[in-house]
N, C-alpha and C positions, 0 to 999 in steps of 0.2 A: 555544886559542879557536877558535870557528868561528861562522858565522852562523846564526840561528835555521832551524828547518826552512821549506822553499818560498823561501828566498832564495839568489838565485845571485849569482856575485862576476861584477862589471862590469869593474871597472877597480882599478887602486892609487890609493890617497887623492892621492898624490905628483902623477900625472897630471893632476890637476882644476885646472887655474889659479884664481887667487883672483880672485873676482867674473867668472870666465869659465865656458866649457862644454868638453865635450868628447864627441863621439859615440863610441859603442861599438854593437857587436851582443851581445845577449844571446839565446842561442837562437834566432837568427834574427830576432829584434825589434832594430829600431833605436830606442836608448835616447838622450838627451841627458843627460849628468851634469852638472847645475850648481853651482858654489860661489858662495854670495852672504853675506858677512859672517860667514863661518867654517861656515854651513850647508850640507848636501848636499843637493840636490832632484833627481828624475828624473821624465823624462816622455818620450812618445814622440817620437822626433827626425824628425817629419815635420809639416811646418805644414799646417793643417787649410785652408788657403786654397789654397795652390799648393804641390805635394808637394814641396819642398825640405827640406835638414836645419835646424832650431832651433839645431843646436849652432854654426852657424856665422854666428849673429846676435849682437848686442850685448847684454849682461847690466848689468842695473842695478833698483836698488830691488823685488826680489823680482819681477823681470819681466825676460821673453827676447823682443826683436825680432828679427822675421823681417827677414834683409836683402834679399830679393827685391820685396816690396812693403809692408814696416811694419808689418805684425801683431804685437801685442803679447800676450803670455799670461801669467798672473800664475803664477809656477812653484810656488805651493801649491796652487792648484786646477787649473790648466790652463784656467781660463776667459780668452777673449780679452779683451782691456781697450782695446783699439785695433782701428779696421778697419784692412783689408777684414775680415778672419776674422770669422765668427761662430759657429761652432761650437768648443766646447772639444778641447784634445790631452789624452789619458789621462795622469794621473801617476801614479807607482808609489813605492810606501814602499821606504824606505832605510834601509840600517843600516851602519855603518862598525863595523870590529873591526881594531884595530891599523893597518895600513897596506892594507888594502882596503876599497873600496866593494862592497857587494850590495843587490840590487833584487830585490823579490817582483813577478812578473807576473801576470796572470791568466791561469788556467788556458788557455785558448781561445789564448793568444799564445804558449803554452811547448809546444805541442803539435806 
């Protein structure tokens, strides 16, 4: 089995902690792969307030909280749910297949 067209392997499913995150790079794009309640989400691994990895923050209730200043982002939409961030972070479609996690990046981010 393989991923649908346009999806790239991000990591092994076993590498993603329960209710936690892992930071990976997919074709030069930093991506946070996050598991909450058995669901897998992917978003750009850069806080829109300060350029630090979101994958190093806390994960709870479909939210990731940036460790530096406490900005919170909805994992489903990338929209900020708490200050000081005001801009959303890009989210990416996710596909799991067997033991692997795949993401689909916009064309401009894979060139």
